[in-house]
C-alpha positions as a Markdown table, in Angstrom:
| # | Residue | x | y | z |
|---|---|---|---|---|
| 1 | Met | -10.9 | -29.9 | -14.7 |
| 2 | Ala | -12.4 | -31.3 | -11.5 |
| 3 | Ala | -10.0 | -31.9 | -8.6 |
| 4 | Arg | -9.1 | -35.5 | -7.8 |
| 5 | Ala | -9.7 | -36.6 | -4.2 |
| 6 | Ile | -6.7 | -37.7 | -2.2 |
| 7 | Gly | -8.7 | -39.7 | 0.3 |
| 8 | Ser | -12.1 | -40.5 | 1.9 |
| 9 | Val | -13.0 | -40.1 | 5.6 |
| 10 | Thr | -16.1 | -39.8 | 7.7 |
| 11 | Leu | -16.9 | -36.8 | 9.9 |
| 12 | Ser | -18.3 | -38.1 | 13.2 |
| 13 | Phe | -19.9 | -36.3 | 16.1 |
| 14 | Gly | -22.6 | -37.8 | 18.4 |
| 15 | Leu | -24.6 | -40.2 | 16.3 |
| 16 | Val | -24.0 | -38.2 | 13.1 |
| 17 | Ser | -21.6 | -39.6 | 10.4 |
| 18 | Ile | -20.9 | -37.7 | 7.2 |
| 19 | Pro | -18.8 | -39.4 | 4.5 |
| 20 | Val | -16.6 | -36.8 | 2.8 |
| 21 | Lys | -13.8 | -36.7 | 0.3 |
| 22 | Val | -10.5 | -34.8 | 1.0 |
| 23 | Tyr | -8.8 | -32.7 | -1.7 |
| 24 | Ser | -5.5 | -30.8 | -1.7 |
| 25 | Ser | -6.0 | -27.1 | -1.5 |
| 26 | Gly | -2.7 | -26.4 | -3.3 |
| 27 | Leu | -1.8 | -26.9 | -7.0 |
| 28 | Thr | 1.4 | -28.8 | -7.9 |
| 29 | Asp | 4.5 | -27.8 | -6.0 |
| 30 | Lys | 5.8 | -24.7 | -7.7 |
| 31 | Ser | 9.1 | -24.6 | -5.8 |
| 32 | Ile | 12.2 | -24.7 | -8.0 |
| 33 | Ser | 14.8 | -27.3 | -7.1 |
| 34 | Phe | 18.3 | -27.9 | -8.4 |
| 35 | Asn | 20.3 | -31.1 | -8.6 |
| 36 | Met | 23.9 | -31.5 | -7.6 |
| 37 | Leu | 26.2 | -32.3 | -10.5 |
| 38 | Glu | 29.8 | -33.1 | -11.0 |
| 39 | Arg | 31.4 | -29.9 | -12.5 |
| 40 | Glu | 33.6 | -31.8 | -15.1 |
| 41 | Thr | 31.2 | -34.3 | -16.5 |
| 42 | Gly | 27.8 | -32.8 | -15.6 |
| 43 | Ala | 26.8 | -36.2 | -14.1 |
| 44 | Arg | 24.5 | -36.2 | -11.1 |
| 45 | Val | 26.1 | -37.1 | -7.8 |
| 46 | Lys | 24.5 | -39.5 | -5.3 |
| 47 | Gln | 24.3 | -39.1 | -1.6 |
| 48 | Gln | 26.0 | -41.7 | 0.6 |
| 49 | Tyr | 25.9 | -42.4 | 4.3 |
| 50 | Val | 29.4 | -42.6 | 5.9 |
| 51 | Ser | 30.4 | -43.9 | 9.3 |
| 52 | Ser | 31.5 | -41.0 | 11.5 |
| 53 | Val | 34.1 | -43.4 | 13.1 |
| 54 | Ser | 35.6 | -45.4 | 10.2 |
| 55 | Gly | 34.7 | -43.1 | 7.3 |
| 56 | Asp | 33.5 | -46.1 | 5.3 |
| 57 | Val | 30.2 | -46.1 | 3.3 |
| 58 | Val | 27.4 | -47.8 | 5.2 |
| 59 | Pro | 24.8 | -49.7 | 3.1 |
| 60 | Arg | 21.2 | -49.3 | 4.0 |
| 61 | Ser | 21.0 | -53.0 | 5.0 |
| 62 | Glu | 23.3 | -52.3 | 7.9 |
| 63 | Met | 21.5 | -49.2 | 9.2 |
| 64 | Val | 19.3 | -49.0 | 12.2 |
| 65 | Lys | 17.4 | -46.1 | 13.8 |
| 66 | Gly | 18.5 | -44.7 | 17.2 |
| 67 | Tyr | 17.3 | -41.9 | 19.4 |
| 68 | Glu | 20.0 | -39.7 | 21.0 |
| 69 | Phe | 18.9 | -39.3 | 24.6 |
| 70 | Ser | 22.3 | -37.9 | 25.7 |
| 71 | Lys | 25.2 | -36.4 | 23.9 |
| 72 | Gly | 26.7 | -39.3 | 21.8 |
| 73 | Gln | 24.4 | -41.9 | 23.5 |
| 74 | Tyr | 21.6 | -43.6 | 21.6 |
| 75 | Val | 18.8 | -46.2 | 22.2 |
| 76 | Ile | 18.2 | -48.3 | 19.2 |
| 77 | Phe | 14.7 | -49.3 | 17.8 |
| 78 | Ser | 14.0 | -52.0 | 15.3 |
| 79 | Gly | 11.6 | -51.5 | 12.4 |
| 80 | Asp | 8.9 | -53.6 | 14.2 |
| 81 | Glu | 9.2 | -51.5 | 17.4 |
| 82 | Leu | 8.8 | -48.3 | 15.4 |
| 83 | Lys | 5.8 | -49.8 | 13.6 |
| 84 | Ser | 4.1 | -50.6 | 16.8 |
| 85 | Phe | 4.1 | -46.9 | 17.8 |
| 86 | Glu | 2.1 | -45.8 | 14.7 |
| 87 | Gln | -1.5 | -44.9 | 15.1 |
| 88 | Glu | -3.8 | -47.2 | 13.2 |
| 89 | Ala | -5.6 | -45.3 | 10.4 |
| 90 | Asn | -9.4 | -45.7 | 10.7 |
| 91 | Lys | -10.6 | -43.0 | 8.2 |
| 92 | Ser | -12.7 | -41.4 | 10.8 |
| 93 | Val | -12.4 | -37.7 | 11.7 |
| 94 | Gln | -13.7 | -37.5 | 15.3 |
| 95 | Ile | -15.1 | -34.1 | 16.1 |
| 96 | Lys | -14.4 | -33.3 | 19.8 |
| 97 | Glu | -15.9 | -29.8 | 20.1 |
| 98 | Phe | -17.2 | -26.8 | 18.3 |
| 99 | Val | -15.3 | -23.5 | 19.2 |
| 100 | Pro | -15.6 | -19.9 | 18.0 |
| 101 | Leu | -13.4 | -19.5 | 14.9 |
| 102 | Ala | -12.2 | -16.2 | 16.3 |
| 103 | Ser | -10.7 | -18.0 | 19.3 |
| 104 | Val | -8.3 | -20.1 | 17.1 |
| 105 | Asp | -5.2 | -18.1 | 16.3 |
| 106 | Pro | -3.8 | -18.8 | 12.8 |
| 107 | Ile | -0.4 | -19.6 | 14.4 |
| 108 | His | -1.8 | -23.1 | 15.0 |
| 109 | Phe | -2.5 | -23.6 | 11.2 |
| 110 | Glu | -0.4 | -25.8 | 9.0 |
| 111 | Lys | -1.7 | -27.4 | 5.8 |
| 112 | Ala | -5.2 | -26.9 | 4.5 |
| 113 | Tyr | -7.4 | -29.4 | 2.7 |
| 114 | Tyr | -10.7 | -29.0 | 1.0 |
| 115 | Val | -13.5 | -31.2 | 2.1 |
| 116 | Gly | -16.4 | -32.2 | -0.1 |
| 117 | Pro | -19.4 | -34.5 | 0.3 |
| 118 | Asp | -19.1 | -38.1 | -0.7 |
| 119 | Lys | -21.9 | -39.9 | -2.4 |
| 120 | Gly | -25.3 | -39.5 | -0.6 |
| 121 | Ala | -23.9 | -36.9 | 1.9 |
| 122 | Asp | -24.8 | -33.7 | 0.2 |
| 123 | Arg | -27.6 | -32.7 | 2.6 |
| 124 | Pro | -25.8 | -33.5 | 5.9 |
| 125 | Tyr | -22.6 | -31.9 | 4.6 |
| 126 | Ala | -24.5 | -28.7 | 3.7 |
| 127 | Leu | -26.3 | -28.7 | 7.1 |
| 128 | Leu | -23.1 | -29.0 | 9.0 |
| 129 | Arg | -21.5 | -26.2 | 7.0 |
| 130 | Ala | -24.6 | -24.0 | 7.5 |
| 131 | Ala | -24.7 | -24.7 | 11.2 |
| 132 | Met | -21.0 | -23.7 | 11.6 |
| 133 | Thr | -21.6 | -20.6 | 9.5 |
| 134 | Glu | -24.6 | -19.6 | 11.5 |
| 135 | Thr | -22.9 | -20.0 | 14.9 |
| 136 | Gly | -19.4 | -18.7 | 13.8 |
| 137 | Arg | -17.8 | -21.9 | 15.0 |
| 138 | Gly | -15.4 | -24.5 | 13.7 |
| 139 | Ala | -15.1 | -28.1 | 14.6 |
| 140 | Val | -11.9 | -29.3 | 16.4 |
| 141 | Ala | -11.2 | -32.9 | 15.6 |
| 142 | Lys | -8.6 | -35.7 | 15.5 |
| 143 | Tyr | -7.8 | -38.2 | 12.8 |
| 144 | Ala | -5.1 | -40.7 | 12.1 |
| 145 | Ala | -3.2 | -41.2 | 8.9 |
| 146 | Arg | 0.2 | -42.4 | 7.8 |
| 147 | Gly | 0.8 | -43.7 | 11.3 |
| 148 | Lys | 0.3 | -40.3 | 12.9 |
| 149 | Gln | -2.5 | -38.6 | 14.9 |
| 150 | Tyr | -3.4 | -35.2 | 13.6 |
| 151 | Leu | -5.3 | -32.3 | 15.2 |
| 152 | Val | -7.5 | -30.5 | 12.7 |
| 153 | Leu | -10.1 | -27.7 | 12.5 |
| 154 | Leu | -13.0 | -28.0 | 10.1 |
| 155 | Arg | -14.4 | -24.6 | 9.1 |
| 156 | Pro | -16.7 | -23.1 | 6.4 |
| 157 | Phe | -15.0 | -21.7 | 3.4 |
| 158 | Glu | -17.0 | -20.0 | 0.6 |
| 159 | Asp | -19.5 | -22.6 | -0.5 |
| 160 | Gly | -17.6 | -25.5 | 1.0 |
| 161 | Met | -15.4 | -26.5 | 4.0 |
| 162 | Val | -11.7 | -26.6 | 4.8 |
| 163 | Met | -10.0 | -29.1 | 7.0 |
| 164 | Gln | -7.1 | -27.2 | 8.6 |
| 165 | Gln | -4.2 | -29.3 | 9.9 |
| 166 | Met | -3.0 | -27.8 | 13.2 |
| 167 | Arg | 0.0 | -27.8 | 15.4 |
| 168 | Tyr | -0.4 | -29.1 | 18.9 |
| 169 | Val | 0.2 | -26.5 | 21.7 |
| 170 | Asp | 3.6 | -28.0 | 22.7 |
| 171 | Glu | 4.7 | -27.6 | 19.0 |
| 172 | Ile | 4.4 | -23.8 | 19.1 |
| 173 | Arg | 7.1 | -21.5 | 20.5 |
| 174 | Gly | 5.8 | -19.1 | 23.2 |
| 175 | Ile | 6.1 | -15.4 | 22.4 |
| 176 | Asp | 7.8 | -15.0 | 25.8 |
| 177 | Asp | 10.9 | -16.6 | 24.2 |
| 178 | Ile | 11.2 | -13.7 | 21.8 |
| 179 | Pro | 13.1 | -10.5 | 22.8 |
| 180 | Leu | 10.7 | -7.7 | 22.3 |
| 181 | Gly | 12.7 | -4.8 | 23.5 |
| 182 | Glu | 12.2 | -2.6 | 26.6 |
| 183 | Ser | 10.6 | 0.6 | 25.2 |
| 184 | Gly | 7.0 | -0.5 | 24.5 |
| 185 | Asp | 5.3 | 2.7 | 25.4 |
| 186 | Val | 3.2 | 4.2 | 22.6 |
| 187 | Asp | 3.0 | 8.0 | 22.2 |
| 188 | Gly | -0.4 | 9.3 | 21.4 |
| 189 | Ala | 0.7 | 11.6 | 18.6 |
| 190 | Glu | 2.8 | 8.8 | 17.0 |
| 191 | Leu | -0.2 | 6.4 | 17.3 |
| 192 | Lys | -2.5 | 8.9 | 15.6 |
| 193 | Leu | -0.1 | 9.3 | 12.6 |
| 194 | Ala | 0.5 | 5.5 | 12.5 |
| 195 | Val | -3.3 | 4.8 | 12.4 |
| 196 | Gln | -3.6 | 7.5 | 9.6 |
| 197 | Leu | -0.9 | 5.7 | 7.6 |
| 198 | Val | -2.6 | 2.3 | 8.0 |
| 199 | Glu | -6.0 | 3.7 | 6.9 |
| 200 | Gln | -4.5 | 5.3 | 3.8 |
| 201 | Ile | -3.3 | 2.0 | 2.4 |
| 202 | Ala | -6.1 | -0.2 | 3.9 |
| 203 | Asn | -8.5 | -2.4 | 1.9 |
| 204 | Glu | -11.7 | -4.1 | 3.0 |
| 205 | Asp | -10.8 | -7.4 | 1.4 |
| 206 | Phe | -7.6 | -9.4 | 0.7 |
| 207 | Asp | -7.0 | -10.1 | -3.0 |
| 208 | Gly | -4.2 | -12.6 | -3.2 |
| 209 | Ala | -4.2 | -12.5 | -7.0 |
| 210 | Gln | -2.3 | -9.2 | -7.0 |
| 211 | Tyr | 0.7 | -10.8 | -5.3 |
| 212 | Val | 3.2 | -13.0 | -7.3 |
| 213 | Asp | 6.4 | -14.7 | -6.4 |
| 214 | Glu | 8.8 | -12.4 | -8.2 |
| 215 | Val | 11.9 | -14.3 | -7.2 |
| 216 | Arg | 10.5 | -17.5 | -8.7 |
| 217 | Asp | 9.6 | -15.7 | -11.9 |
| 218 | Arg | 13.2 | -14.3 | -12.2 |
| 219 | Val | 14.7 | -17.8 | -11.6 |
| 220 | Leu | 12.4 | -19.4 | -14.2 |
| 221 | Ala | 13.3 | -16.7 | -16.7 |
| 222 | Ala | 17.0 | -17.3 | -16.1 |
| 223 | Ile | 16.5 | -21.1 | -16.5 |
| 224 | Gln | 14.8 | -20.5 | -19.8 |
| 225 | Ala | 17.6 | -18.2 | -20.9 |
| 226 | Lys | 20.2 | -20.8 | -20.0 |
| 227 | Val | 18.2 | -23.5 | -21.9 |
| 228 | Glu | 18.1 | -21.2 | -25.0 |
| 229 | Gly | 21.9 | -20.7 | -24.7 |
| 230 | Gln | 22.0 | -17.1 | -23.5 |
| 231 | Glu | 24.7 | -15.8 | -21.3 |
| 232 | Ile | 23.3 | -14.5 | -18.0 |
| 233 | Thr | 25.0 | -11.6 | -16.2 |
| 234 | Ala | 23.8 | -9.9 | -13.0 |
| 235 | Glu | 24.7 | -6.4 | -12.0 |
| 236 | Pro | 26.2 | -6.2 | -8.5 |
| 237 | Thr | 23.7 | -4.6 | -6.1 |
| 238 | Glu | 24.9 | -2.4 | -3.3 |
| 239 | Glu | 23.6 | -3.4 | 0.1 |
| 240 | Pro | 21.3 | -0.7 | 1.5 |
| 241 | Lys | 22.8 | 1.1 | 4.4 |
| 242 | Ala | 20.9 | 1.2 | 7.6 |
| 243 | Lys | 19.8 | 4.7 | 8.6 |
| 244 | Ile | 18.4 | 5.6 | 11.9 |
| 245 | Ile | 15.6 | 8.1 | 11.6 |
| 246 | Asp | 13.2 | 9.8 | 13.9 |
| 247 | Leu | 9.9 | 7.8 | 14.2 |
| 248 | Met | 7.7 | 10.9 | 14.0 |
| 249 | Asp | 9.6 | 12.2 | 11.0 |
| 250 | Ala | 9.2 | 8.8 | 9.3 |
| 251 | Leu | 5.5 | 8.7 | 10.0 |
| 252 | Arg | 4.9 | 12.2 | 8.7 |
| 253 | Ala | 6.9 | 11.5 | 5.5 |
| 254 | Ser | 5.0 | 8.3 | 5.0 |
| 255 | Val | 1.6 | 9.9 | 5.5 |
| 256 | Ala | 2.6 | 12.7 | 3.1 |
| 257 | Ala | 3.9 | 10.3 | 0.5 |
| 258 | Ser | 0.6 | 8.3 | 0.7 |
| 259 | Thr | -1.6 | 11.4 | 0.3 |
| 260 | Pro | -1.6 | 12.4 | -3.4 |
| 261 | Gly | -4.1 | 15.2 | -2.7 |
| 262 | Glu | -1.9 | 16.9 | -0.2 |
| 263 | Thr | 1.2 | 16.6 | -2.4 |
| 264 | Thr | -0.7 | 18.1 | -5.3 |
| 265 | Lys | -1.9 | 21.0 | -3.1 |
| 266 | Ala | 1.7 | 21.6 | -1.8 |
| 267 | Ser | 3.0 | 21.6 | -5.4 |
| 268 | Ala | 0.3 | 24.0 | -6.5 |
| 269 | Ser | 1.1 | 26.3 | -3.5 |
| 270 | Lys | 4.7 | 26.4 | -4.5 |
| 271 | Arg | 3.9 | 27.2 | -8.1 |
| 272 | Lys | 1.6 | 30.1 | -7.0 |
| 273 | Ser | 4.4 | 31.5 | -4.7 |
| 274 | Ala | 6.9 | 31.3 | -7.6 |
| 275 | Lys | 4.5 | 33.1 | -10.0 |
| 276 | Arg | 3.9 | 35.9 | -7.4 |
| 277 | Ala | 7.6 | 36.3 | -6.9 |
| 278 | Thr | 8.2 | 36.5 | -10.7 |
| 279 | Lys | 5.4 | 39.0 | -11.2 |
| 280 | Lys | 6.7 | 41.2 | -8.3 |
| 281 | Lys | 10.2 | 41.2 | -9.8 |
| 282 | Ser | 8.8 | 42.1 | -13.2 |
| 283 | Asp | 6.7 | 44.9 | -11.8 |
| 284 | Ser | 9.7 | 46.4 | -10.0 |
| 285 | Lys | 11.8 | 46.4 | -13.3 |
| 286 | Arg | 8.9 | 48.0 | -15.2 |
| 287 | Lys | 8.6 | 50.8 | -12.5 |
| 288 | Ala | 12.3 | 51.4 | -12.6 |
| 289 | Ala | 12.3 | 51.7 | -16.3 |
| 290 | Glu | 9.3 | 54.2 | -16.3 |
| 291 | Gly | 11.0 | 56.3 | -13.6 |
């Protein structure tokens, strides 16, 4: 079934305008949500807003929005004031520049949308996609929707294009904020083994179809069992105990475990040694009997 567009916009750069349709790249939300119920009656419970001073329930008609600029101190904004801050939607995606795709780290990426040509825009759409593919570049652009201004990256994807919603730089935490430890020196022998391990389980292409959400599948199976009236029991699992091991030993063990050929050779060698020992013992017994 053909996907349904969630919106129409125009890609603009220079004097070029390309009308396109925007589609969600995801299927329906597959996350599993639970409702809060009253234990005795099974009735759903409703959320209420309560005053932190009086403890009384506050109806929505008596609520206003405020920004906490200091601990316990707020400035209040009316609905009209908040509305005035919103960016007016103009359905135009303004391309600001074309940059090498390799220069944009995925840490900037948020949601992804498919972009397809609108009526009469097949050729310019295909031309823009081909030009970005040929140059290895993507288009950095801005557009306004739902009162907000978004930063996006348009990039070729298979036979079409993707519009990747991005975080602004000041929305990304710097890696300098993360404690990375002090011992960052890499030993040559360790690196060689680590590279060998990486290469043993490496693939040229990513195949996402081989990965499934096992937790979601378990929850769905449990829900179905509950619906069918089955009792569900879960065996207690023991928390794995942390064990400090030598890095080189761990790498060697991992490499050996990932190399079936070497494991087979080692097993064959052990079997040969055992056979030789058995044969030698048998020969000794026979000579003793003959003597």
